[in-house]
C-alpha positions in Angstrom: 95.3 58.5 96.2 93.5 61.6 94.6 91.8 62.2 90.8 92.1 65.3 89.0 88.5 64.7 88.2 85.5 62.6 88.4 86.3 60.8 85.5 90.4 60.2 86.0 90.8 56.3 87.0 92.0 55.7 90.2 91.2 52.7 91.7 92.0 48.9 91.2 89.2 46.3 91.4 89.8 45.5 94.7 89.9 48.7 96.5 87.1 49.7 94.4 84.8 46.8 95.5 85.7 47.4 99.1 84.5 51.1 98.6 81.3 49.9 97.4 81.0 46.8 99.4 80.6 44.7 96.5 82.8 41.1 96.0 85.0 42.0 92.7 83.1 39.5 90.8 79.8 41.6 91.1 82.2 44.6 89.5 83.3 42.0 87.1 79.6 40.8 85.9 78.2 44.8 86.2 81.2 45.3 83.5 80.1 42.4 81.5 76.4 43.4 81.8 77.6 46.3 80.5 76.3 48.5 83.3 80.3 50.0 84.0 82.7 50.5 82.1 85.8 50.6 84.0 89.2 52.4 82.2 92.1 49.5 81.7 95.9 49.8 81.7 98.1 47.9 79.0 98.6 45.2 81.2 94.6 45.1 81.1 94.4 45.8 84.9 90.6 47.5 85.6 90.8 51.1 86.9 87.7 52.7 88.2 87.3 56.4 88.7 85.1 58.4 91.1 82.3 58.6 88.3 82.5 55.1 88.2 82.2 54.6 92.2 79.5 57.0 92.1 77.4 54.5 89.3 78.4 51.7 91.5 76.6 52.8 94.5 73.7 53.9 92.1 73.5 50.8 90.8 73.2 49.2 94.7 70.7 51.7 95.8 68.7 50.6 92.9 69.6 46.8 93.2 69.5 46.5 97.1 67.1 49.0 98.3 64.1 49.6 95.3 64.7 45.8 94.7 65.1 46.9 90.0 66.6 43.9 88.6 69.4 44.8 86.4 67.4 45.1 82.9 65.8 48.2 84.8 68.8 49.1 86.3 70.2 49.5 82.6 67.2 51.3 81.4 66.9 53.8 84.3 70.6 54.5 84.0 70.3 54.6 80.3 67.4 57.5 80.6 68.8 59.4 83.4 72.0 59.9 81.2 69.8 61.1 78.5 67.7 63.3 80.8 71.7 64.7 81.9 72.4 65.1 78.3 69.3 67.1 77.3 69.7 69.5 80.8 73.2 70.1 79.5 72.0 71.3 76.3 69.3 73.0 77.6 71.9 75.1 79.7 73.8 75.7 76.8 71.0 76.9 74.3 69.8 79.2 77.2 73.4 81.1 77.5 73.1 81.3 73.7 69.7 82.9 73.9 71.0 85.0 76.6 74.1 86.5 74.4 72.4 86.9 71.4 69.8 89.2 73.7 72.9 90.8 74.8 73.8 91.8 71.6 70.8 92.7 70.3 70.0 94.8 73.3 73.8 96.6 72.5 72.7 97.3 68.8 69.5 98.6 69.6 71.3 100.7 72.1 73.9 101.9 69.6 71.5 103.2 66.8 
């Protein structure tokens, strides 16, 4: 099954659990802890996107490889998301500044 984008839900919990090599109950636990938020069908079936799978793999690395507890995982993931958001905003500001510089150069060349 293929997704149109990384956020499109495509995997049911049993498949997602198999992909990340976790028990489905672990995925439910992470959801209750607020670390993951899968989409749901009208029938309340959890659907995981590729982005969710990547997030679960990151949680797994933090917990198993680095020994981070779930509270630490939450802090790390929140900070990582804030950093990525800041980087996106910075890139947008750079694009706007470059566009403004081009307009200024065009205006000065025209005069």
